[in-house]
C-alpha positions as CSV (number, residue, x, y, z in Angstrom):
1,M,63.4,28.0,4.0
2,S,62.4,31.9,5.0
3,D,64.4,33.1,2.1
4,T,61.7,31.0,-0.1
5,V,58.6,32.5,1.3
6,K,57.1,35.3,0.1
7,A,53.9,35.5,1.5
8,L,51.9,34.0,4.6
9,F,48.4,33.1,4.4
10,F,46.6,32.9,7.8
11,D,43.4,31.1,8.8
12,V,42.0,33.6,10.8
13,F,38.5,32.7,12.9
14,G,40.6,30.7,15.9
15,T,44.5,31.1,15.0
16,V,44.2,35.1,15.0
17,V,40.9,35.9,16.4
18,D,39.3,34.3,19.6
19,W,35.5,33.8,18.2
20,R,34.1,31.9,21.3
21,N,34.8,34.7,23.7
22,S,33.8,37.2,21.7
23,V,30.4,35.9,20.5
24,S,30.0,34.9,24.1
25,A,30.2,38.2,25.5
26,E,28.1,39.4,22.5
27,I,25.0,37.5,23.0
28,E,25.3,37.6,27.2
29,A,24.9,41.1,26.5
30,L,22.2,41.5,24.0
31,G,20.6,39.2,26.5
32,A,20.9,41.7,29.6
33,A,20.5,44.1,27.2
34,R,16.8,42.8,26.2
35,G,15.6,40.8,29.2
36,F,16.2,37.0,28.4
37,E,19.3,35.1,30.2
38,V,21.2,32.8,27.6
39,D,25.0,31.2,28.5
40,G,27.5,32.6,26.1
41,E,29.9,29.8,26.4
42,A,26.8,27.5,25.1
43,F,25.2,29.8,22.6
44,A,28.6,30.7,21.0
45,Q,29.8,26.9,20.8
46,A,26.3,25.6,19.6
47,W,26.6,28.6,16.2
48,R,29.8,27.4,16.0
49,A,28.8,24.3,15.5
50,R,27.1,24.7,13.0
51,Y,29.8,26.1,10.6
52,Q,31.3,23.0,8.8
53,P,28.2,21.2,7.7
54,S,26.7,24.2,6.7
55,M,29.9,24.5,4.3
56,A,29.8,20.5,3.7
57,V,26.9,20.6,1.6
58,I,28.7,23.9,-1.0
59,R,32.0,22.0,-1.0
60,S,30.2,18.6,-2.0
61,G,28.5,20.4,-5.0
62,E,24.8,19.9,-3.1
63,R,24.2,23.9,-2.7
64,P,25.7,26.9,-4.7
65,Y,28.5,29.0,-3.0
66,T,27.0,31.0,-1.0
67,R,28.8,33.4,1.5
68,L,29.9,33.1,4.8
69,D,27.5,36.0,6.2
70,V,24.6,33.8,4.9
71,L,25.3,30.7,6.3
72,H,26.0,32.4,9.8
73,R,22.5,34.0,9.8
74,E,21.2,31.0,9.0
75,N,22.5,28.9,11.3
76,L,22.0,31.7,14.1
77,V,18.4,31.5,13.6
78,D,18.2,28.0,14.6
79,V,20.0,28.2,17.2
80,L,18.2,31.0,18.4
81,A,15.5,28.3,18.2
82,E,17.4,25.7,20.1
83,F,18.2,28.3,23.5
84,E,14.5,29.4,22.5
85,I,15.2,32.8,22.4
86,D,12.1,34.6,20.4
87,S,12.3,38.3,21.3
88,L,14.9,39.3,18.3
89,D,13.7,41.0,15.6
90,E,14.8,41.0,11.9
91,A,17.1,43.8,12.4
92,A,18.3,42.3,15.8
93,I,19.5,39.1,14.2
94,D,21.6,40.7,11.5
95,A,23.1,43.2,13.8
96,L,24.0,40.2,16.3
97,N,25.0,37.9,12.8
98,L,27.6,40.8,12.7
99,A,29.2,39.8,15.6
100,W,31.8,37.6,13.5
101,H,32.5,41.3,11.8
102,R,34.1,42.2,15.2
103,L,35.9,39.8,17.1
104,N,38.4,40.1,19.7
105,P,42.0,39.1,18.2
106,W,44.4,36.9,20.3
107,P,46.6,39.6,22.3
108,D,49.8,38.7,20.5
109,C,47.9,38.6,16.4
110,P,48.0,42.3,16.2
111,P,52.2,43.0,17.7
112,G,52.9,40.1,15.6
113,L,51.4,40.2,12.8
114,K,53.1,43.4,12.4
115,R,56.6,42.0,12.7
116,L,55.5,39.6,10.5
117,K,54.8,41.9,7.8
118,T,58.2,43.9,7.5
119,K,59.2,40.8,5.4
120,Y,56.0,39.3,3.9
121,I,52.7,39.9,2.7
122,L,50.3,38.8,4.8
123,A,47.0,37.1,3.7
124,T,44.2,36.2,5.0
125,M,43.1,32.5,3.7
126,S,40.2,32.5,5.8
127,N,36.3,31.2,5.0
128,G,35.0,34.1,5.8
129,N,34.0,36.7,2.8
130,V,35.6,39.5,2.1
131,S,33.9,42.3,3.7
132,L,33.7,39.9,6.7
133,M,37.3,39.5,6.7
134,V,37.7,43.5,5.8
135,N,35.8,44.9,8.4
136,L,37.1,42.5,11.2
137,A,40.4,43.9,10.0
138,K,39.5,46.9,11.1
139,S,37.7,46.5,14.4
140,A,41.1,44.1,15.5
141,D,44.0,46.2,13.9
142,L,45.0,43.4,11.7
143,P,47.2,44.9,8.8
144,W,47.0,42.3,5.9
145,D,48.2,43.2,2.4
146,A,45.5,40.4,0.2
147,I,42.0,39.5,1.6
148,L,42.0,35.5,0.1
149,G,40.4,32.8,0.7
150,S,36.4,31.4,0.0
151,E,35.0,34.4,-1.7
152,I,37.7,34.6,-4.0
153,S,37.5,30.8,-4.8
154,R,33.8,30.5,-4.4
155,S,34.6,27.4,-2.2
156,Y,35.6,26.5,1.1
157,K,38.8,25.0,3.0
158,P,40.0,22.6,2.5
159,D,39.0,22.1,-0.7
160,P,42.4,22.6,-2.9
161,K,40.9,25.5,-5.6
162,T,40.8,27.8,-2.0
163,Y,44.5,27.5,-1.3
164,L,45.8,27.4,-5.1
165,A,43.6,30.8,-6.0
166,G,45.4,32.7,-3.6
167,V,49.1,31.4,-4.9
168,E,47.7,32.6,-8.2
169,I,46.2,35.9,-7.8
170,L,49.9,36.5,-5.6
171,D,51.8,35.5,-8.8
172,L,53.8,33.2,-7.2
173,A,54.5,29.6,-6.8
174,P,53.0,27.3,-3.9
175,E,56.3,26.8,-2.0
176,Q,56.7,30.0,-1.8
177,C,53.6,31.0,-0.1
178,M,53.3,29.8,3.6
179,M,49.7,28.9,5.2
180,V,49.1,29.5,9.0
181,A,47.0,27.9,10.9
182,A,45.7,26.4,14.5
183,H,44.3,23.6,12.9
184,N,45.6,19.9,11.6
185,Y,43.6,19.4,8.5
186,D,44.2,23.1,7.4
187,L,47.6,22.8,7.4
188,L,47.9,18.8,5.8
189,A,45.5,20.6,2.7
190,A,47.9,23.0,2.0
191,Q,50.8,21.3,2.9
192,E,49.3,18.5,0.0
193,L,49.6,20.9,-2.2
194,G,52.9,22.5,-1.9
195,L,53.0,25.4,0.6
196,K,54.7,25.6,3.6
197,T,53.7,25.1,6.7
198,A,53.0,27.0,10.4
199,F,51.0,25.5,12.9
200,V,50.4,28.3,16.0
201,A,48.8,26.1,18.7
202,R,45.4,27.9,20.3
203,P,44.6,25.3,22.8
204,T,41.8,27.5,24.2
205,E,39.9,28.1,21.2
206,Y,37.2,26.1,22.3
207,G,37.8,26.5,25.9
208,P,39.1,24.2,28.5
209,G,37.5,20.9,27.1
210,Q,39.1,21.1,23.9
211,I,40.2,17.8,22.7
212,K,42.0,18.6,19.0
213,D,44.5,21.0,17.6
214,L,45.6,21.4,21.3
215,K,49.6,20.4,19.1
216,A,50.9,19.7,16.1
217,E,50.1,16.3,15.2
218,F,51.8,15.9,11.7
219,E,55.6,17.3,10.4
220,F,54.9,21.2,9.7
221,D,57.9,23.2,9.0
222,V,57.0,25.9,11.7
223,V,55.5,24.7,14.9
224,T,54.8,27.8,17.6
225,D,52.8,28.9,20.5
226,S,51.8,32.4,19.2
227,M,52.7,35.3,16.0
228,I,55.6,36.8,18.3
229,G,57.0,33.2,18.4
230,L,56.1,33.0,14.6
231,A,57.8,35.6,13.6
232,D,60.9,35.1,15.7
233,K,61.1,31.7,14.1
234,L,60.9,34.0,10.9
235,G,63.7,36.3,11.6
236,C,61.2,39.3,11.9
237,K,62.5,42.0,13.8
């Protein structure tokens, strides 16, 4: 199988980077600087909870394609109101929204990805827009060869055209691409299109109370618990 696969497509939020702890630290630091108290964990979870609903109306056609940076900012305004934080001006809200551009990677990712890059094309297959993914790659030391995903396809996963647009741009067949993710739904969508699949467990993505995606719930080509484990299983030195 590893000889057939030429490119690895990566989900990013949750699989490669730790959005929960990163966003929590950002809002708590801002609160300390601006004189307000906030439960960073709760704030991060509330912001993330609006992620899928905001994309659903785009996938359904109710709203034209809108970049994730815009959706994140709209959601942020709602979360700030929910937490009764009203002391931030527009510039401060813009700056906080860019927290998603500087999330911390899971510790295994930079070394694991660099090993994988010796053998495969590495590309994002994320709902994040291109500028977000580029800035995040710089911040988190992620060695992508290509930025693919939502802004390329003008839709959001798990819309089939999001995956297939990436396959087409790289001039490959679906079976020559492997989707790597910590989320069962993402891998199932890719698998149905003929892509190979690798599940990388992130059982603390949502914290100690996480109840989904604790393990691979379906038959995927590779199952592991880190990028280093994935590199081992795919024969990357």
